[in-house]
C-alpha positions in Angstrom: 25.7 -73.3 102.5 25.6 -74.5 106.2 22.1 -73.2 106.4 21.0 -75.0 103.5 22.5 -78.2 104.8 21.1 -77.7 108.2 17.5 -77.1 106.7 17.9 -80.3 104.5 19.0 -82.4 107.6 16.0 -81.1 109.6 13.7 -81.7 106.8 14.9 -85.4 106.4 14.8 -85.9 110.2 11.0 -84.7 110.4 9.9 -86.6 107.5 11.6 -89.7 108.9 9.8 -89.2 112.3 6.5 -88.5 110.5 6.9 -91.8 108.4 7.6 -93.8 111.6 4.7 -92.2 113.7 2.2 -92.6 110.9 2.8 -96.3 110.9 3.0 -97.3 114.6 0.8 -96.9 117.7 1.6 -96.9 121.3 -0.5 -98.1 124.3 -1.6 -95.4 126.7 -3.1 -96.4 130.2 -5.6 -94.7 132.3 -7.3 -95.5 135.7 -10.7 -94.4 136.5 -12.5 -94.9 139.8 -16.2 -94.6 140.4 -18.3 -95.0 143.5 -21.3 -96.4 141.7 -19.4 -99.1 139.8 -20.2 -102.6 140.9 -17.0 -104.2 139.6 -13.7 -103.7 138.2 -13.1 -103.9 134.4 -11.1 -102.8 131.5 -12.1 -100.9 128.3 -10.2 -100.3 125.2 -10.9 -96.9 123.5 -10.3 -96.6 119.7 -11.0 -93.4 117.6 -9.9 -91.8 114.4 -8.7 -94.7 112.6 -9.5 -93.2 109.2 -9.2 -96.6 107.5 -5.6 -97.1 108.6 -4.5 -100.7 108.8 -1.7 -101.9 111.2 -0.5 -104.9 109.3 -2.7 -107.0 107.1 -6.3 -106.9 108.2 -5.1 -104.9 111.3 -3.6 -107.9 112.8 -1.0 -105.9 114.9 -3.8 -103.9 116.5 -6.0 -106.9 117.1 -3.1 -108.8 118.8 -2.3 -105.8 120.9 -5.9 -105.7 122.1 -6.2 -109.4 122.7 -3.2 -109.2 124.8 -4.7 -106.6 127.0 -8.0 -108.8 127.5 -10.5 -106.1 127.8 -14.1 -106.3 129.0 -15.4 -104.0 126.3 -14.4 -102.0 123.4 -15.3 -98.1 123.2 -15.3 -96.5 119.7 -15.2 -92.9 119.6 -15.8 -92.2 115.9 -14.2 -91.6 112.6 -13.1 -95.1 111.9 -13.2 -94.2 108.2 -13.0 -91.0 106.2 -16.0 -89.0 104.9 -15.2 -89.2 101.2 -17.2 -90.1 98.0 -16.6 -93.7 97.0 -14.7 -94.2 100.4 -13.8 -97.8 101.0 -14.9 -98.6 104.6 -13.7 -102.3 104.4 -10.6 -101.6 106.7 -12.6 -100.2 109.4 -15.5 -102.7 108.9 -13.2 -105.8 109.2 -11.5 -104.4 112.4 -14.7 -103.6 114.2 -16.3 -106.8 113.1 -13.4 -108.8 114.3 -13.4 -107.2 117.7 -17.2 -107.8 117.9 -16.6 -111.6 117.7 -14.6 -111.4 120.9 -15.8 -108.4 122.8 -18.9 -106.3 123.6 -18.3 -103.2 121.1 -20.1 -99.9 121.8 -19.9 -97.4 118.9 -20.4 -93.7 118.9 -20.2 -91.8 115.7 -17.7 -89.1 114.8 -18.1 -86.3 112.4 -17.0 -88.5 109.3 -19.6 -91.1 110.1 -22.2 -88.3 110.9 -21.7 -86.6 107.6 -22.2 -89.6 105.4 -25.2 -90.8 107.3 -27.0 -87.3 107.2 -26.0 -86.6 103.4 -26.7 -89.8 101.4 -27.4 -87.5 98.5 -23.5 -86.8 98.4 -22.1 -90.1 99.8 -24.6 -92.7 98.6 -25.3 -95.9 100.8 -21.6 -95.8 102.5 -23.1 -95.3 105.8 -26.1 -97.4 105.7 -24.0 -100.4 104.5 -21.3 -99.8 107.1 -23.8 -99.6 110.0 -25.9 -102.5 108.9 -22.8 -104.7 108.6 -21.6 -103.8 112.1 -25.0 -104.3 113.7 -25.3 -107.8 112.1 -21.8 -108.5 113.6 -23.3 -107.5 117.1 -21.9 -104.1 117.5 -24.0 -101.9 119.7 -24.4 -98.7 117.6 -25.4 -95.7 119.8 -26.7 -92.8 117.9 -28.0 -90.4 120.8 -29.0 -93.6 122.7 -27.7 -95.7 125.7 -27.0 -99.2 126.6 -27.2 -100.3 130.2 -24.5 -102.7 131.7 -26.0 -104.2 134.8 -22.8 -106.2 135.9 -21.0 -102.7 136.3 -24.1 -100.5 137.0 -23.0 -98.4 134.1 -24.9 -96.6 131.2 -22.9 -96.1 128.1 -24.3 -93.3 125.9 -23.2 -92.4 122.3 -23.6 -88.7 121.6 -23.9 -87.5 117.9 -23.9 -83.7 117.6 -24.7 -81.7 114.6 -22.0 -81.2 112.2 -22.3 -77.3 112.9 -20.5 -78.0 116.1 -17.4 -79.1 114.0 -17.1 -75.6 112.3 -13.4 -74.4 111.5 -11.8 -71.0 112.6 -14.4 -70.2 115.2 -15.5 -71.3 118.5 -19.0 -72.3 118.9 -20.9 -72.5 122.3 -23.1 -75.5 122.6 -26.7 -74.6 123.0 -28.0 -74.7 126.7 -29.9 -78.0 127.2 -28.7 -79.5 123.9 -27.5 -82.7 125.2 -30.5 -83.2 127.3 -32.7 -82.9 124.3 -30.6 -85.7 122.5 -30.0 -88.1 125.4 -32.4 -87.2 128.2 -31.2 -86.9 131.8 -28.7 -89.2 133.1 -29.6 -91.6 135.9 -27.8 -90.4 138.9 -27.9 -93.9 140.4 -25.7 -95.3 137.7 -22.3 -94.4 136.2 -22.7 -92.5 133.1 -20.1 -93.1 130.4 -20.4 -90.7 127.5 -18.8 -91.4 124.1 -18.4 -88.0 122.5 -16.3 -87.6 119.6 -15.6 -83.9 120.0 -13.7 -83.1 123.2 -14.1 -79.4 122.7 -17.5 -79.5 124.6 -16.2 -81.2 127.7 -17.7 -78.5 129.9 -21.2 -79.1 128.5 -20.8 -83.0 129.0 -19.7 -82.4 132.6 -22.7 -80.1 133.2 -25.1 -82.5 131.6 -24.0 -85.1 134.2 -21.4 -87.4 132.5 -19.1 -89.2 135.0 -16.6 -90.3 132.6 -16.2 -89.0 128.9 -14.2 -90.8 126.1 -13.4 -88.6 123.1 -11.1 -88.3 120.0 -11.3 -86.1 116.9 -8.1 -83.9 117.6 -5.3 -86.5 116.4 -3.2 -85.2 119.3 -2.6 -81.9 117.5 -0.9 -83.6 114.5 2.5 -82.6 115.9 3.4 -82.5 119.4 6.0 -80.1 121.0 7.6 -80.2 124.5 5.6 -78.2 127.0 3.3 -76.8 124.4 1.5 -80.1 123.5 -0.5 -80.4 120.2 0.2 -77.9 117.5 -3.2 -77.5 115.8 -6.7 -78.9 116.0 -9.1 -79.9 113.2 -11.0 -76.6 114.0 -7.7 -75.0 112.8 -6.9 -73.6 116.3 -3.3 -73.5 117.4 -2.3 -75.3 120.7 -5.8 -76.5 121.6 -6.5 -77.0 125.2 -7.9 -80.7 124.7 -5.1 -82.5 122.6 -5.0 -85.6 124.4 -4.7 -87.3 127.8 -6.8 -87.0 130.9 -9.0 -83.8 132.0 -11.2 -83.1 134.9 -14.1 -80.8 135.2 -16.1 -80.8 138.8 -16.9 -84.6 139.2 -16.4 -85.5 135.5 -13.4 -87.1 133.8 -12.5 -86.9 130.2 -10.1 -89.4 128.6 -9.2 -88.1 125.1 -7.4 -90.4 122.8 -5.0 -89.1 120.1 -6.4 -91.4 117.4 -4.8 -94.0 115.2 -4.8 -92.7 111.7 -5.1 -89.4 109.7 -6.6 -87.8 106.7 -6.2 -85.0 104.4 -2.9 -84.0 106.0 -1.2 -87.3 106.7 0.9 -85.8 109.6 1.9 -87.3 112.9 5.1 -86.0 114.3 6.1 -87.0 117.8 2.7 -88.2 117.9 2.2 -92.0 117.1 -1.2 -93.4 117.0 -2.8 -94.4 120.3 -4.4 -97.6 121.7 -6.1 -96.4 125.0 -6.6 -98.6 127.9 -9.1 -97.6 130.6 -8.9 -99.7 133.9 -12.1 -99.2 135.8 -12.2 -99.6 139.5 -14.9 -99.6 142.2 
């Protein structure tokens, strides 16, 4: 009987934590220094919203961003969920509202990518979404770059093939694959790479990225002390890249834990994350 009551109490506890964490976000701050940067600045990183709204029309999230007064918004993909008949309006309204105030640079995640390359399954979801964002002034980066002369920074948006998002197995990225998509980075400029999938950080560093911003892993759904995130979207336990700051040679990756969820609406000890990156000369 004691076992049953204990199990019931634990179940209620974890369900309560999950309900709370699925409906809140925290602000996580990072500092990045680069020799080639011409001035200091602040970037906000958003990823993995999956059509989640914090307050009506995302007012809570927008208010938090306004208080942080960023110089730019970086979006690392999966702002909506890939599904037939998906309503993209929540993500669309949020990104368009941001574009009214800030420069917004958008790199696709696997969900946007799938709806883009498979219109036979998803209709015009992606086309309408991208068109609306571009009209609002969003700089959409699909394997292309935008140069910010004030910062002496190139912002690249990397979209990789969906085969690189396979489950249950580790896939090594083809040598030279990123260069085929993006060309060579300009070594006289700071190269900021928006790359949704953090699993290939080593390849990003080898290509020449100075700063990588990623998402995709949702913090591992549930986070445990010491062990960190429990499971990745590739169905791997305790992924090496679950959230936070990582370094490889001269490259730095800042991995956001995302804001929403899909399929399994689970976030335990793992609230949504609004990421602030302060850039310093």
